[in-house]
N, C-alpha and C positions, 0 to 999 in steps of 0.2 A: 504493500498498500505504501501510495507516494502522498504528499502536501498536496492541497489543492493548489490550482495553478497559480492564484494570487499568492500564495505563501511561497510556494515553491519559486515564483521568477522573481520575488521580492528583492531588492539590492538590500544587501546586509552587510553589517560590518564582520569582518572576518579576525577579530580579536579573540584573544582566550577565552571570554566570557558572553562572547556573542552569543552561543546557542541559549543563553538564558534570556534572552528577551522573548524566545517561544514559550508561551505561557505553560503548555501543556509539559515540555520537555522541560521546564524549571520546577513546575509540581510533581513529577515523576522523580526529577534528580532529589529534591529536598526529601521527599518519602522514600526514597531508597536507601539515602545516608541515614535516617531515622532507623528502616529497617535493619541494614546493617550494624548500627551501634547495638542493636538489641542483638543481633546474631554473633555478635563478639562477645558481648556478654555471658550469654548461653555459652558459647566456648571455653571461654575464661572457668566458668562456674564447675562445667563437665572435666576439663583438662585438671583443675585442682581436686575436684571430689574422687577422682582417680586415683590421688596420690593418698587419699585416706582410705579408699575402702580396698587398696592392693598395695602391696611392698613391691612387686616384680614392676622393673623397668619395662618390660614386653607388653604386661597389662596397659601400662599408663601409655605407652607408645599407640597401642591398639584403638586407643581413641581417635588418635589423628587418623590413623587407616581408615578406620570404620567411617569417617565423614568423609573421605577422599575416593575410597573405594567405588562409592556407586557412581560418582562421576566417570572413571573409568569404564565402567560395565554398562552404562546407561546412555553414553554422550549419543552415540550415533541414533539410538531410538527419538533421545530429547531432541537432536537437529532436525529429523525428519519430523516430527509433531511440530515444532515450530514453524516450518513451511507449508505446513497442511491443515493446521487448526486456526481456529480464531486465536490471535495472540492475547489479546485482551482477557478474553474469557479464560483462558488456558492458567494466565499470570494470576486471577484470581482464584483459582481453584488450588491452584498451587499453594498459595499464602495460607490458605485455609487449613489445607493439609499440614502446613510448616508449621502454624499455630497451635495445631492439634497435638504437635508433638512437644512443643513448650510447655502446653498445658499439662500435659501427661508428666514430663520433670517436674513441673511444680507442685502438683499433687503428691508424685512419690516423694521429693525431697521433704516438703509440708508434715507428712507422715511418718518419715524417716522409713522408708520401704526401698530407697533405691541399692540396690548389689550393681557391683560390676559388670555383670553380665547385661542388666537393663540399661546400665548408662551406655554401654557399647552399642546395645541393639537400637534404643533410641538416637544414639548418634549416626548410626546408619540410615535409621528412618528419615530425619533430617538431611543425610547426604543424599537421598533417593532426590527429595524436592530440591535441593541445591543443584543436582543433576539434570532435572526435568525444566528449572528455570534459567540457568545461564544461558543456553543458546538463544532462546525467547527473549532475554533481556537485550544481548546483543544486536537481535536482528530488528527491534522496533526502533532503534535508535535513527537510521534513514527517514524514518516515517514522521518524525518528530521535528526535524529541523531542515534548513535548507540545504542543498549538496553543498553549498561554499563554507558552511561551517560544520560539514561531517567530522572533520578531523578534529576540531576542537569540540566536539560533542563528547566523541572517543576519550580526549585526554581528560576534561569533565568528570567523566564516568569513572576512570582511573583515580583522579583528583580526590571523587567523592567517597570511593572505598578506602583510600587512604586517611581520609579526614575520619572516617566512622573507627579505622584501625587505631588510629590516636586515640581517639575521645572512647572507645566500647570497651577495650580491655581494661584500661585504668578504672574508668566507672564500674565495671563489673567486678573486679577485684575489691575494689572499695565496698561495693556492697555486700558483695559475698563476706568480707571480712565483719562487716558492722551488723548485717541483718540475716546473714544465712543465704543457703542456696535457694531457696523457696522465694524469698522476696525477688533475687537475681532473676528466677526463670518469669518470675511474674511481670517486671520490666520489659522482658523480653517480650511475652503473651500481646502486652500493650503494644509495642511497636508494631505490630502485624496490622492493627487498626487505622492506623496513619497508611501504610502502603494498600490495604484492600479500599480504603476510602477514595486515595488517590487514581486507583485504578477505575473505581465506578464513575468518578467524577469525568475521567477522560473519554468522550464521544467518539470512537474510532469509526472511520466512514466504512462502510461496506466495501468490500471489493466486488468488481463486476464478476460474474462466473467467466471462467477460461474453459474452454472444451478440452484443452491439452493440460489442464490441471493434474498433478501428479498423485498420484494415490503414494498410500503409506510403502509397500515393499518394492514397486516400482522406484520410487524417489531414494530410499533406502540402496537399494543396486546401482543405482547413478550415482550415488554420491561414495558410494566403496568403489565403484570402478574410476571415477575420477582420482579418488586418494591414490589408489593401487598403481594410475599411469602416470602422477603427478611425480616427475624426479627432483624438481626443485623444492616441493614439500616435504619428500623425502629427507632430505637435509636438514630442513628445520625441525621435523619430528625427531629425528636420530639425536641433534643436538640439544633439543631440549629434554629428551627422557632423560640423556646423563646429566646433564648440569643439575636438572631438579633431584634425580634420585641421590645423588651426594648431597644437594643442599637440604634436602628436608630432614637430614639427622638434627639441624639444630631447632628444627620446630618441635619435630617429636620428644627431644631430650629438654627442652627449654624448662618444662616445670620441673624436671630433679633436676637442673641446673640451680632454680632458683630456691627449692626447698632443701636439697642436700648439699650444694656447693656454696650458696650463700645464706642459707640458714633463713630464708626470709620466710614471708607470709603469702598468704592469699593476694593481699594488698601490695606488694613486691610485684609478684607475677603479673598482676594485671599492668601495673605501672611499668614492667619492662616490655610489655607487649606494646603498650602506648608509646615506648620510645622507638620501638621497630616503626609502629604507623609515623611519629614524628618525622624520622630517618627517611621515610618513604615518600613523605611530603618534600622534604628537603631535595632528595634524590630528584623529583621530578621536575622542582625548580632549576635544578643544576644542569640535567640532561642538556639542555639545548645548548649550553656553554660547550660542555664536553663531546656533542655531535658534531661541534665544527671542528674538532681537533680528531677525534675516533671515527671509525664506520661502525657498523652493526659487529663485526669479529673485534675490532677492540673493545666495545662497550662488554660484550660479553666475558671478554677475557679479565678486564678490570673488575668485575663484579665478581668472577671466581677467585682472584687473589682476594680482595677485600673479605669475600665471606668466608675463605680460610684462614686470614688472619685473625678473622670474630671468633671462629672456632676454637684456635690454639689460644685464645688470650683466655675465652670464659673457661677452659679446661684446667685452668691453674689457680680458679676460685679467687678471680681479682677482688678489691672493693668493690661497694656497690656503686658506688659512683663513678668507677672505670668500668664497668659493667654495663652502664646506662649508655655511656658514651660510646661503648662497642656496638650496641645494640642500635644506636641513632646511625651508625656506619653498615650496620646490617641492612634495616630498614632501605638505605639508599642503594645497595649494591644489589638487594633483591629486586627494586622496583626497575633499577637499570637492565637486569634479566629479565624481567617479566614482560618489561615494554618493549626491550627489542625484538624477543622472539615475536611476541603477539604482534608487532607492528610488521614485522618481516613478513609472518603469515598472512596478516590481513590485504598486503601490497600484492600478493601472487596468488589471491583467490579472486574470480569473476562473479559476481552478484548473483548469479544463479544458484550457485551451489555454497554460496561462502556461510550459510547456518551449517549444513553439514559439515563441511570440511573443517570450520573453526570447532564442530563438534569432536572431530576426531583429534585436533590439536589438543582441545579440554580433554580428551580421553588419555591423550599422552600425558599431558600435563599433570593431571591426577594420577594417573596409573601409577608414575615415578614417586609423586609424594606419598601414596599409601604403601607402594611396595620398599621404596626407602625409608617410610616412618618402620613397617614391621623390620626389617634388616637392622637399621640401626638400635632399634629397642632390643633385639636379640642378643647383638654384639654389645649393647651397654651390660645388659643382665649376666654375659659370661665374663667380661672384661673389666665393667666398671663405667661410668660416664664419660670421665676425661680420656679415657683410652679412645674410645668410640668416635669422638668428637677429631682428637686428631687424626684417626684415620681417613675419617669422612672427609676432612680439610684437606689433607694430603693427597687422597683420590682426587678430589674435585680438581685441583691446580694439576694434577698430573694428566687430568682427561682435557682441561680446556687447552694445556698445550698440546696436548698429540691430536685433537680436531680442529685446533684453529686454522690449520691448512685446508680443512673441508670447510670451504667459504660459503656465507651465508648467501643466497641471493639478493638482487638488489631492489626488484621488484619494481623496474622501471618501464616494462612493457605496456601497450596500450590494451585495457582488458574490458574495455566496451564493446559489446555486440555489435559486429560489423553486418549483418542483415545483406549477406552479398550473394546470397544461395539463392537462384531462382524457385519458383514454386515447383515441384514436380507436375508434370502434366501427365494425367491419368485417363483412360477412357471411361472408368466407373469410379464411383466414391468408393473409398476402401474403409473399413471398418476400421477403428483405431487399435483395437486388439488384435490386430492381423498380424501374422508374425511367422519365424522372425523374417528379418527385411534383410537381403544382398544389396549392396550398392558397388556399381562396377563402374571406373572410370576408366577410359581406353585413351592411351597416350602414343603418338607416334615419336619415336626417339632416334635420332640419328644415331648411328655409332660412334661417332667421336662426342656424342654427350651424354652415352649412356653411363659412366661412372658419376658425373655429377648429377645426372637424374637421380639414380639410386640412392645418392647421398641425400639428397635434400628430400625425395621422398620418405625415407625413413626416418627423417628427423619429423614429418611430418605423422608420422604413425601415432607418436604420443598424444597427439591433439585429436585426431580419430578416438583414441581408446579414452581420453579424458571426457571429450563430449557426449560418449554415449555407446559408442561401438564394444562389443564385447570380444571381437576376435579382428586380424587385419593380416593383410598379405599385399604381394606384389607378384604378379605373374608374367610369362613372355610366351607368347605364339609361335611352336617351334617352326611353322610353316612362314611365320613372318617377323623374322627376328625384332623388326623396327617397333613392333605393335607389343606395348608393355599395358598390363591391367594391373589397375590398384583395386582391391577389393577389401571390402569391410563387412561386418554384420554386425545387425542392431534387431534387439530382442522384439521390437513392436513397430509398426506404421508410425504411432504417437509419438514413442522414442525418437524415429528419423524426424517427424517433423518439428520435434524440441532441439534436435543439431541445427535445424537451420535459424534457430533464434540465440544458440548457446556460443557458436564459433566468435571470438574476440579479434578485435583488429589486428592484435597482434599474430595469430594464427593466419588470418585471410592474407597479410602480406606473405608470410610461408606459403600458403597456397599458390598465391599469384608467383611466387618464384620457381615451385614448379610445375606451374602450367607454363611458363616463358620456355622449357625445354621442350614444349609440343610443338613438333614439326609441320602440323595441318594446317589447311586453308580455314578449315573452319575448327571450333572450340573442341577440346577432348569430349567425345561420346559421352554420357550418362545413361545407365540404365538402373532399373529398380526392378530385384525377382521377389517375388514371396512365395515364403514356405506352403504347400501345399499336402495337405491331408490325404487318408484312404475316405473314399464316400461312405457313408455311415452303413450301409447294407455290405459294405466289404471288411469291415472290422471283424 
């Protein structure tokens, strides 16, 4: 869904806070900050209660894993649902479900009935809600602001999360110390009132019915095909997984650092998390200056080194004031890595699959956090918290140096839809579910141009597979060696028609490069073949 014509085309300031001029974005942004403050308070209460309910470092780290594992498991279904359901209603349902989780925690804490098993189970349930909500929140941003302020809106969302991270944990820790877990969960429950009210207030225009609208399973398959065929995305995902698998250790073990190494209370733990949030805000403000001197790979390497230094320093139980300074640095380093990886991922994704591909990115990110949290929890249980932090920090630096040569993509390609394919001319109307479909493109290639053509057309294969094909190849005619046929298979006629909408301008340029090798007097011949089954009486 897009803005109305008057809003979308209106001139707008492109300053940092320009998106807040759009009332709907401003209301939802403020409501989201309040909701995230409540969520951080809940997380602080749960993490600290885990240290009361169990002395096992692995059990404490499992709380972190339980809240992030659902994003790993459900990211792709969540991304698909964000594209095929009414996003506003979907978000309202999710918020109500999350409120139910917080209400259950409040009642159990009030009755002193919480066990470590119930705490882990409810953390997992909250993680399910977060998993379903994440891609949808990301997807609605283009609906709320003009296109020329979209980047500022994304940056403001990140800033809002870190404002909440600076306020929520410290407030939660103080509430927990003063009034107990039930009161802390109760304030979190209240925060959902603001978010649900803002979503109800938002009157989202209805989308016109699209005859080519994707359904759940076909959309999921298309998203997976795109991810599997996108080599640049593979680089981002691999480096994200490694970085955050090592970096997760400091989050999983921070409650133990506060309680056992620094001998602090829940209030100190909340202040420590608040320091991370403040550091993240400072890091976000510092990043524009750093980006003038460092590229994306340099930012990630700097983040890894700073994070590792913080881990090593925390492992020796520094004075509390120094620990808080270190956590400011940790927050800045964390936001540098998070923003860099997320920004590169956004830059290489076309709009038609953005939600699903970002869901895969979130799956990898949260999978690394969940798996890493469990791993470092068991390492801490076996060796102690300080050795676990030292090992994780050393591994992070070694991995960052080793992967520095695997360069992150620049994301400078024009991914707007080209719309350059002519509509196929058929004798009769074809049902959208008819398939599979084979598309054949015949080129006449002179012998002198053969190697150049084959090199170019194989580069084109990745684009065909990203945009909907499940198989691709190129063949020659043995009776006419100059006749080369490119073919690819698509699961249905509707999916092929969607391909016409998906080809980005960058890949249209590559297609024109391939076509330039064609030596015929007319354009390459394109044919469409449809799968045919047996007649009913022959089955």
